[in-house]
C-alpha positions, -999 to +999 in steps of 0.1 A: -078+564+330-091+545+296-115+574+288-083+597+289-060+577+269-081+574+243-087+609+238-051+632+250-036+642+219+004+637+213+015+670+220-003+672+252+008+638+263+039+648+252+045+684+268+034+662+306+057+632+298+086+633+326+102+593+326+117+597+296+118+581+262+115+546+278+082+552+293+071+568+263+080+530+243+059+511+267+029+534+265+028+530+225+030+496+227+003+492+258-019+515+237-014+522+201-039+544+202-024+570+223-004+586+191-034+585+170-041+621+158-071+639+170-087+640+136-089+604+132-058+602+104-047+568+120-070+542+132-072+513+157-052+485+137-016+502+142+004+481+126-020+463+104-032+422+109-012+418+080-001+435+044-031+449+026-041+447-009-065+475-012-062+511+001-101+523-006-135+505-016-162+519-041-195+501-034-217+503-064-247+492-042-281+481-065-308+491-035-335+471-043-323+433-051-312+427-085-320+396-103-294+376-104-311+350-132-313+380-156-276+392-151-254+367-139-261+333-137-283+320-163-302+287-157-311+267-188-333+245-167-356+272-152-363+282-191-369+254-203-397+247-174-411+283-177-451+281-165-446+246-147-446+239-109-413+244-089-403+209-078-421+211-039-388+199-027-365+230-031-393+252-008-399+229+019-391+246+050-377+275+030-386+311+045-407+326+016-424+366+008-451+376-005-456+348-033-462+326+003-498+307-008-496+312-047-485+286-069-451+284-073-442+286-110-416+286-127-401+324-144-375+316-179-347+340-177-358+372-194-330+378-215-301+357-236-266+352-221-229+357-239-192+345-229-171+377-224-133+381-225-104+355-227-120+337-193-151+335-210-172+352-184-211+340-185-229+372-180-266+390-191-262+407-235-277+435-213-249+442-202-222+446-230-200+470-212-188+452-185-183+424-209-156+443-223-139+450-192-154+410-183-117+400-177-113+427-145-145+409-127-147+380-102-185+372-097-198+361-071-230+338-078-232+318-040-241+351-022-268+340+007-281+359+032-307+354+065-333+391+059-358+385+035-371+419+037-356+453+025-350+476+052-329+447+073-317+430+044-298+466+041-288+470+077-274+435+079-257+436+040-243+474+055-238+467+091-238+430+096-269+428+118-304+437+120-299+465+153-298+499+149-270+508+170-250+488+148-219+506+125-220+506+090-192+484+074-176+521+061-176+530+097-159+499+110-132+502+082-125+540+089-126+533+128-098+503+119-074+524+092-083+561+095-088+583+066-062+595+041-085+630+028-073+659+042-103+680+032-126+658+029-147+632+049-133+595+049-162+579+041-191+592+017-227+585+006-241+590-034-275+585-039-294+580-079-324+572-086-330+569-123-364+550-135-377+513-138-387+500-106-409+502-068-386+528-053-380+515-012-369+540+012-330+537+022-319+544+061-291+567+071-284+538+099-269+522+064-239+544+065-245+551+103-213+551+131-235+536+155-214+530+191-184+543+171-172+577+181-196+600+154-162+613+135-164+576+114-201+577+105-209+585+066-212+618+051-243+622+026-236+641-002-265+651-027-258+648-062-280+674-072-280+711-058-261+717-026-239+686-018-238+697+014-265+722+034-251+752+045-224+752+026-216+783+019-214+816+038-242+838+043-235+871+021-208+891+038-193+867+061-157+862+052-135+835+052-111+850+079-144+856+106-156+823+101-120+806+107-116+827+136-152+817+145-142+780+145-112+782+163-126+803+191-155+774+194-127+746+197-108+764+220-141+757+245-144+729+230-103+716+242-115+730+278-151+711+282-127+681+266-102+683+293-125+678+321-152+660+301-130+631+287-158+626+259-150+613+222-185+633+211-161+662+220-131+656+204-153+642+171-173+680+176-138+691+169-129+676+140-162+681+125-159+719+125-125+720+111-135+696+088-169+713+076-142+750+072-120+729+047-146+715+029-164+750+020-135+746-005-125+712-009-164+701-017-173+728-047-145+715-069-151+684-061-182+685-074-179+704-106-175+681-130-176+707-158-134+710-156-130+666-164-123+659-206-151+656-223-132+621-233-142+611-195-180+623-198-176+601-231-164+575-209-193+572-187-218+585-203-227+615-180-236+651-181-218+671-154-244+681-126-275+655-133-270+633-103-272+602-125-255+570-113-233+574-142-222+610-128-219+596-092-192+568-104-172+598-119-170+612-085-166+583-070-131+580-091-123+617-079-131+611-040-104+576-044-081+604-062-084+623-028-082+600-005-117+593+007-115+555+024-150+547+019-172+556-011-208+542-011-231+549-041-267+541-035-285+532-070-323+526-062-350+514-079-343+474-084-373+461-065-392+441-094-422+423-087-432+429-116-431+437-149-392+428-143-386+421-186-387+460-193-380+475-161-344+455-155-334+466-191-338+502-180-318+499-150-291+476-169-287+510-197-283+532-160-254+508-146-236+494-169-215+516-191-207+534-158-204+508-140-177+490-162-161+527-174-148+533-135-128+501-140-112+509-170-107+547-151-094+533-124-069+512-144-060+538-171-048+556-137-028+523-116-051+528-095-074+497-099-046+472-085-057+493-050-093+501-052-116+475-043-149+477-065-183+458-052-214+459-072-245+441-056-278+447-039-291+438-007-302+403-020-316+390-054-346+374-074-371+342-070-369+317-097-404+315-094-429+340-111-449+370-090-480+388-107-471+369-140-441+397-146-420+398-118-399+383-092-400+381-056-373+381-032-348+354-023-321+351-001-308+315-007-286+326-039-283+359-056-250+371-074-226+404-069-193+409-084-157+424-073-131+437-090-094+454-081-077+460-049-063+424-040-098+403-061-082+377-082-101+387-118-116+370-146-132+341-125-165+332-115-170+318-078-204+295-066-228+277-081-264+271-078-286+248-079-305+246-117-332+268-109-311+290-089-331+286-058-298+276-036-264+280-037-244+245-034-215+249-039-187+281-023-221+295-006-203+331+007-227+344+032-234+385+043-205+379+071-182+360+049-182+391+025-180+415+056-143+391+065-131+390+029-137+432+030-117+435+065-094+409+051-080+427+019-072+461+040-053+443+061-074+433+087-081+403+111-120+408+114-121+388+148-097+415+166-112+447+151-139+450+178-154+479+200-158+468+235-200+478+239-216+474+279-190+442+283-189+426+252-163+429+225-187+439+193-179+436+156-188+437+121-190+398+117-206+393+148-198+359+160-195+343+119-176+349+091-148+334+073-125+345+045-131+340+010-099+324+001-104+312-032-111+350-045-079+367-037-050+374-059 
C-alpha cells in the first residue's frame, strides 16, 4: 500500500476516488506525497517545518583541502615558532596522516593577512576581491571532520557518511523540497581544475542519490565540449519524431508502472521527458556568448574555457532557472609540497569569481535567498611536510557562507594559537548539514527515509543547528 500511495499520480487517484472530498482531504493529511507530481516538482516536506530563508544553494567546493592558515585563520604564534617543534601536548592521541613518525615542526603562514570591510574580517592578502565583499561573508574557523583521507572525507562532507549507499546532501534537499526547474535537473554538478596542486579523484557517489529514487541524484555537466553526452539528435532525426518516440516509450513505462509500482520506473518516465526538454534548454544555458561583456569582465572568464570563473557564471544562470542545488568542484587544493607558490595560483583562480558571484547575485536581488558555501573536505596541518607543504588536518579548518539567511560580516569560532584544535564554537560536518537544511525550512531530524527498518537521515544520529550564524 505504501508503494502504491507513493507512485500514484493525482489524475489517476482523482479519477478513481468515489467517496467524496472528505476522503481526499483525509488522504492528503495521512500522506502529503500522494498529491506530488510525477516529476518531483513537490518534495517530501509539505508543508515546510518552519519558514525558509533560502531557495537554492551554490556550493563552491574546493576539493583537496585548502589551507586555512593561508586563507582565513592567521596564527602569529605559529609564525613566531617557524621551524621549532610543535608542543607534543597538541598532538597526543590525535590521528595524523603522512607525517606520522617525522619531527612535527611548525610551519609559518606563508602570506600576510589583512582586515577587510566595516566588520574588519581578517583574511589572507591573496583574496583582495573577497576582501571587497567581506561584509557579506560569514567565516567559520572552527569546522571539524572525522576522516583524514580524501575519499572518505569527501563522502562525509557530501553525504554525511562513509558508506557508498548514502544520498548526497543535494539529493536530500531535492527529496525534501522538489525542484523548481522546468527544463533542467534540480541538482547539477560542474567541475574545473586549473593548476597548482595534486590532482585527487572525485567520485560520482558524492552527488549520487543513494537509496533515494534516482530522479534526485545530481547530473554532472561537462564544462567544455558537449555539456551532456548524447545531447544532440542524430542527423535527419527531427524533434517531432523524437517527441513521438519518447511519448510511446513513456506510455509503455506507465503501463508497466501500473503493475510493478517501482519508483525507478517513475524516475525513468520523468527522465525521458527531462532529457527531451534539455535538448533545447542546455545549449542555451551553456552559451555564455550572449552574456554582456561587463558580466564576463566581472567574473574574469572567457566563454567555453571550462574555468572555475565560467562555472561561477553558469551557476548564476542555473540559479536563475530554478535549479535547487548547484555544486562546483574546483580541484588541486592538495598541497603537500610547494604550498607557497601553488596556493597563490589557486587563489588567483577562485578569488575574483567567488566575489563576483556574490556581487552579481546581490545586484539581481537573489543573494538573500541564495545560500553560497565555499570550502573543502578538510584543512591543512600547522606542521610542515617535506619542507614546503602541509598535511591533511581535521581538527580545525575554515569555510565561509553568504546569503540565504546567513548573518553577514561575522567570524564564528576560534582555534588555539597554533591553529591545531578548534577551541570555541566547534562546528562538525553534521552541524553544517543540519544548518543547511534549517535554512531551507527543514528540520534535519524529520527529513528521513526508511531503509531496512531504519529511519535514515543526512545527519545520522548527530547534528545541531548553528544558531549563531543565522540572520
